[in-house]
N, C-alpha and C positions, 0 to 999 in steps of 0.2 A: 504494500500500500504506500501511496505517496500523497503527501499533502501538497497540492500544487500551490506555489507561492502566491499567485494572484488571488487565492482564497480570501485574502484580506480585503479585496475589492477596493483598495485605496486609489486605484487608477481613476475612478470617477471624480473624486474630489481633486485629485492631482491635476487633471486637465482643466478643471474649473479654475483653479488658482493660477495655473500656468497661463490660461487665456486672460485672466484678470491682469496679471503683471504685464503681459504683452500689450493689452489694450491700453493700460495706463501709460506704458512707455510710448506707444503710438500717439496717444493724445498729447503727451508732453512734447514730443518732437514736432507734431503738427502745429500745436499752439505756439510753441517757442519760435518756430520758423516765421510765424506771422507777427506775433506781438512781443517776442522776446522772453527769455527765461524769467526775468524778474516779474513781468506781468503775470506769467503762468502761476508762479508760486504765490503772488499776491492774491489772486482769485481763490486759490485753493485753501490758503491758510489764514488770510487776513480779511477777506471780504465778508462782512457781517450782514449782507442784504437779506439773506433768508434765515438768519439766526432767530430761533424762537418760534418759527412758524410750525414746526413739528416737534411734539413731545411724545416719546414712547409711552404706551399705556399698558394695562395689565394683559390685554389680549395679545399685544405684540410680544411681551415678555413670555407669555405662555407658549408662543410659537418658537421664539428665538432660543429660549433656554434649552429645551430638548434638542433643538437643531445643533447648537454648539456643543452640548454634552456628547452627542453622538459623534460629532466631528473630532472631539478631543480623544474619545476612546479609540476611534479609528487611527488617529495620529499616533497614539501610543503603540499600536501594532506596527505602524509605519516606522517608528523609531526603533522597534525591535529588528527591522531589516538592517538598519545601520549596525546594530549590535552583531548580527550574524556576519556581516561583511568584516567588521572589526575582529571578531573571533577567528575568522578564516585566515586573515593575514597575520594577526598577532601570534598565532600558534602554528605558523607555517612550518616551523621546524619539526612539528609532531606528525607531519604527513607520513603515512606508511608507504613504504616501497617494497623492500625485500623483507622476507620473514626473518625473525631472530635466529632461527636454527632450522634444520631439516630432519625429518624422520629418517632414522636409519633403515627402517622397514615401513613401507607405506601401509597405512591402516585401511580397513575395509570401509567403503563408502556406499551408502544407499542413495540413489537418485530418484526422487519422486516427481512424477509428471501428472498433476491433476488436470483433467480436461472435462468439459461439459459442452456438448453440441458444437464441436469445433473441427468438423471433418476436413475443412480446407487446409488446415495447418498441421494436422497430426503427422503426416508423412515427413514434412520438413523438420518438425521437432525431433522425432525419433531418429532421423538420419543424422542430425547434428549431435545428438547425445551419444549415439553409437560410434561416432568418430572421435570422441574425446580421448586424449592421450593419457591412458591410465591402464594398469594391468587388468585384464578381463577377470582374472580370478579374485580380484579385490573389489569388483563392482557388483552392484545389485540394483537393477533398473526396474522401477515400478510405474506402469501406466495405470493411473487411478481414474477410472472412467465412470462418470455419473450420467452419461448422455441418455436422452430420451428420444433421439432420432437415429438416423442411419449412421451417425458417427460411431456408434458401438461396433457395428460390423466393419466399418472402415478401419477403426483402430485395432480391432482384433486381427484383421488380416495383415496390417502393417507389422504388428508385434510378432506374429507367426513368421512372417517373411524374414525379419531381422534376427529372430531367435534361431532360425534354420541356418543362418550364416555364422552362428557361434557366439552371438551376443547374449549376455546374461540378463535378458529382459522378460518380464512377465506382465500379463494383462489381468487387471482386477476391475470387475464391473459390479456396481451396486444397483439394486432394483429400486432404491429410494435415495433421496438426497438429504438424509438426516444430517444436520450440521453443515450442509453444503461443503464448501472447500475445506473448512476446518475439520469437518467430520470425515471427509475422505482422507486427509493427511493423517489424522489420528488412527483411522482404521488401517491405513497402510503400515503404520509403525508396529502393529501387532505381528506382522510377518517380516519386517525389515531386518536385515542381517548386519547392517553397517553400524559402526561406532559413530560415524558422522553422516549427516543427511543433507544433501543438496536438493534444492527445489527450483523447478523451472515451469513457468506457465506455458500454455500451448503456443504462444506467438514468439517465444524466445529461441534464439539460435546461438548458444555459447560457442566460442572459438575452441579449437582443438586443445589448446594449452590451458584452458580455464581451470580445470581441476588441479593441475600441478602448480599453478600460480597461487591457488587459494589454500590448499590442504596444509602446507607447511606453516602457515600462520597459527595453526592449532597446536604447535609444539609447546606453546605457553599454556599451562594447565587451566588457567582462569578464563581463557578465551571461550566464550559460549557461542558466538555467531560472527560470521564475516560476510559483509555485504559488498557487492561490486556495483559498478556504475552502469546504468542503462544507456545504451545508444539506440539509434533509430534506423531501421531498415528502409523506411519509406519517408524519410524527412522531406524530400523534395517532391513528393507526390502531388501536393497541392499547397495553396496558401495556408489552409487550416492546419495541415500537418507541420508546416514550418513554425507556425505560432505555438503549437503544442510542444514541439521540440524545445523551443526557447524556454517555455514554462518548466518542463521537466529538467532541463539542464540547470536552471536556477536552483531547483531542489537538490539535485545530485551533486552539484559543485559547492554551493555556498551553505545550504542547510546541513547536508550530511557532512561536508568538509569542515564547516565551522564547529558543529557540535562534536564530531568525533575527535577533532584535534584539541578541543577544549575539555575533553573528558566529561561531557555531560551526556544524559540519556539521548539516544536516537533510536530509530526503529528499523527493523527488518522490513523490506518492501514487498514481501510476499513471494518474491521470485528472484532469481539471479543471486542467491546467497546460500551459505552453508551453515548448518547448525551442528553443535556437539549434541548428540542425542541426550546425554545426561542433563544438559541445560534445559532441554524441552521438558524432561521428566521432572526435574527439580521445580520448575515453574508451574507444574500442574497439568502439563500437556496442552494440546490445542483445545480451545473453548470456542463455542459458536454463539455466544450471547451478544456479540457485536458484529458489525459488517466488515470490520478491519481486524480480523483475527491475528494478523501479523503484528500490528502495533500493540495489541493487547498482550500477546505472548512476549513481545520485546520488553515491555515495561515490567511484567511479572518476573521475567528472567533477570533483568538488571537489578531489580529490587532484592533478588536472592544473592546478589553479589557477582553475577557473571559479567564479564567484560565483553564489549562489542568492538569490532574493528571495521573500518571502511577503507576499501582499496579503490581510490579514485582512478588509478591508471589501469585497472583491470576492467575491460569493457565487455558488455554482453548485449548484443543487438536484439531489438524487439520491434514489433509492428505497432505503429501509432493508429488510433481510430481514424478512419477516413471520412466519417460522416458526423454531422452535428448530433444526430440522435444518439449514436454510440458514445460520443464524447460526453454528452450531458448525463447519460446513465452512469458512466464511469465516475465523473466528478461528484454526482449526487451520492453515490455509494461511499466514496471516500469522505465526503463532508459529513454524512450521517455517522459513519463509523468512528471518526475521530471524536465527535461529540459524545458518542456512546463510551468510548475509551476514557474520555475526560471524566464522565460520571462514575465510571467503574474504578479507574486506576489513580486519578488524582488524589482522592482521600488517602490512599495507601502511600503515595509519594510524600504528602505533607506529614504523615505520621512516621515516616522512615527516618533513618539517621543520615540521609543524604545531605550534602552541603546545601546551604540556602540557594546558592547560584544554580545548582542542579534543579532544585524544586521550582525556581522561577522560570527557568528555561522550559521545563516540562509543562508548566502552566501555559506559556505562550504557544508552545508546540501543539498542545491538545485542544486549545480553545480558539485557535485562529479563525475557524469557520463561523464563529458567532458573529463575525462582521457581516455576514450575509443578511440576517434579519435586521441588523442595524442599518444596512444600506437601504432596506425597504422603508424604514422609518425616515431616513434622510430623503428618500425620493418623494415620500408623501408630503414632507414639510418643505420641499424645495421651492415650489411655486409660491406658497404663502410667505415663506421667508424672503424670497426675492422681492415680493411686493412690499413687505415691511421694511426691508433693508434698502429700499430705493432711495431713502433720504440719507443713507450713511455715505461716508467719503473716505478721505485719506487716513483718518485716524483708525478706522476699522481695518483698512488694508495693511497698514504698517504694524499694528499691534495685535491683530487677530489673524487676518488672512495670511500674512507673510510667514509667521511662525508655523502655522498649520501647513502652509505650502512647503516650507523647508522640511517639516517632519514627514510629509507624505510623498511629494513628488520626487525628491532626490533619493529617497530610500528605495522606491520602486524602480526608478530608472537605473540607479547604480546597481541594484541587485541583479537585474538581468544583463546589463551591459558588462558588469564585472565578470559574471559567469561566462558570457560569450567570449570575453577577452581572454579568460583563462584557457578556454578550450580551443579558440581559433584566433590567435594573435593577429593574423593577417586579414581575416574577413569579418571580424567582429563589428566594425562600424556599420555594416548593413543592418544590424539590429535596430538602429534608429528608425528604419523604415517600418519595422513591425510593431514598434511600441504603441502607436495609437490603436492599431487593430487588436493588439493584445489587451489593452485596457477596455476597448469596446466589447471584446469577448467576455471579459470579466463581468462587465455590466449585464450582458445578456444572460449569464448564468445565475444571476441573483435570485430570480423567482424559483427556479428548479432547486437550487441549493438551499434556499431559505426553507422551502417545504421539507427538504431532507433534514435540516438542522432542527426544525420544530418537531418533526416526528421523533427525533432522538431525544430531545428535551422532555417530551411528554410520554415517552415510552411506547410509541406506536410501532406495532410489529410490521415487518416487511421481509420479503425474501431476498436472497442474494441474486442480484441481476448481473449476469456476466457481460463483459464488453465483447461484442462480436468481432471476430477476426476472419479475414478473407484471403490471406496470403497475397495481398496486393502491394506491390512495391513501385511500379512504374506508372507514369501518367497514362491515362486512358484505359487502364485495367479495371473495368467495372462490371464485367460479366457476372461475377459471383456476388456482387454487393446487393443482392435482393433478399435472400432467404431469411436472414436473421434480423431484418429491420423490425423495430418495435413501434407500437403506438404510444404516444405520450399523453393521451387524454386531453384535458382542458388546458394544460399549462401553455402550449404554444399559442392558443387563442388569446389567453390572458397576456402573454408577451406581446402579441400584436396590439392588443388594446392599450397596454402600458406605453408602447411605442407611440400610439396615437396621442396619448395624454402628453407626452413630452413634445410631440410635434405641435400641439396647441401651445405648450409652454414656450416653444421657439417663436411661434406667432406672437404671443403676448410680449416677449422680450423685444422683438423687432418693432412691434406697434408702439411700445413705450421707449424706443430708442435705447434699450438696455443691451447694446450690442456686445458688451464684454462677456455676456454669458452664453451667447449663441454657439460658439464652437463647442463648449462643454455640453450644452443641451443637445446639440446635433449628435454628439457621440452617444448619448443615451438613446436617441431615436434609432440610430444605426445599429447599436448593440441589440436592442430588443427586437427590432424588425428582422434583423439578420438571423438571430437564433430561432425566433418564432417561425419565420417563413421556411427556413431550411429544415426545421423539424417537421413541419406540416408536409413538405414535399417528400422528405425522405422517410418519415415515420408513418404517415397516414395514407397518402395517396398511393404509395408504392409498398405498403407494409403487408403483413400477413392477413389472411382472411380472418373473419370472426371465429370460425371453427378452429383454426390453428391457434389463435390467441387463447381460446378457451382450453384447448388441450395443453398448451404451455403452462397456463396458470395452475392446472391440476398438479403439475410437477414443481411448482414454485410456492408451496404453502409457506406462510410466514412462520418464523421460528420465534419462540418466546424471548423477549428482550429482558434479561435479568439484571439490568442496571438501572 
């Protein structure tokens, strides 16, 4: 599991304040060119013509107070981005490269491959696993299949073919999805032979030297888990996949890099990592009362004293979602799961003997997605606050807007720019082109992820909804992108409606000559309309039939949320 960095949704306020500063700068130079700098500042700071014509009332304060409270909370999460960048560079000497020692005799490793209705990528997955450079007599490969469609037959045939070639691979099919992925992994441990357990999702293709580069880091007896960095098979497939890649790179470079180097808690991402089996057992095994079982187990294991390692230079390529519907399903699952983990694991963290800095970082890590419902509040108050603040001027900008701008804008931009600079020193400047679209995408996900966060807060049950994979890497490869598309119900229609609300807000701003807010508000319109329209086109008009949806729901019964 990965908590995408834009979950803070600070990009929305970011562009608003950026547009404000740009507009004031433009006004300054335009006015100064005509009447001079002195006359400009005289009107702004010394002219008393309209002084006393407007006095804020109780109604105004009732709008502005929650408006600024929400902005301050979001700015705090923005400041945390600065903290992550600082942690990353301050502790750069702690970056892991080579293992401290090597095993004299390689230990036995179990590789678990959990799959569910992923017929298009099973063959590619098994092929890459069977090519791993590791003694065959020390390997134990499990294909853990919970599929309810023809994937079961496809996967069984693939396993039989590779087993006939001498690979130590077995097929395990469950007739129910009890516990979903966590249940499958826990069931697989009952017959696993390895002292160490590597896990790969269906869309991953580890390089041949992956095991040999990871296993020796377990020569330290306290090491419980080693995570490697995701890379992207289809990064250049579309504009959407390029933006998704930037988001994930921010997480895997600065979040994982900063936290691991600073010796604070960080999480296993559910795939492309290896566990010491004893660490899993000491933590109580895989539990399925959250949608992010990987983060939950990570915190329970670290609270037991196990140490985690992150290998930034060890890559494991995977497939990015190629459709908005799939991307929204993925992000909603992660958003809900992290809040569930916050409810379940944060009390244990605060009661533990961990240092205060570790506890604070865990709080920011697990609660970041609370910013989504806060953004809904901010969106509702935006138009009324804009009307009320029409009378405000330079004082507000210098002493309120500017600090919030510094807290949010530079934290988000620096976060992604720095991560791209670390990975691609030559091509990172092109990230500037993607930043506005990245922020618009964050805005568009607000409704979907707010729903997920609220479900987590109120204990609403839901099933584990997988992210569809199609083995699509090149532009134009869309032949298989039909079967697993989902319907997203009323949410896309609401996104379109909210986009219309902000379109009206743009009209109001233009009509009242409040041009400084137009770029910011236009971003809202674009974000909501883009996500809503793409979801409708991909999820409803080309989705499964009603009968297929009903059949799928029978196999996706909600599990009890025990947090």
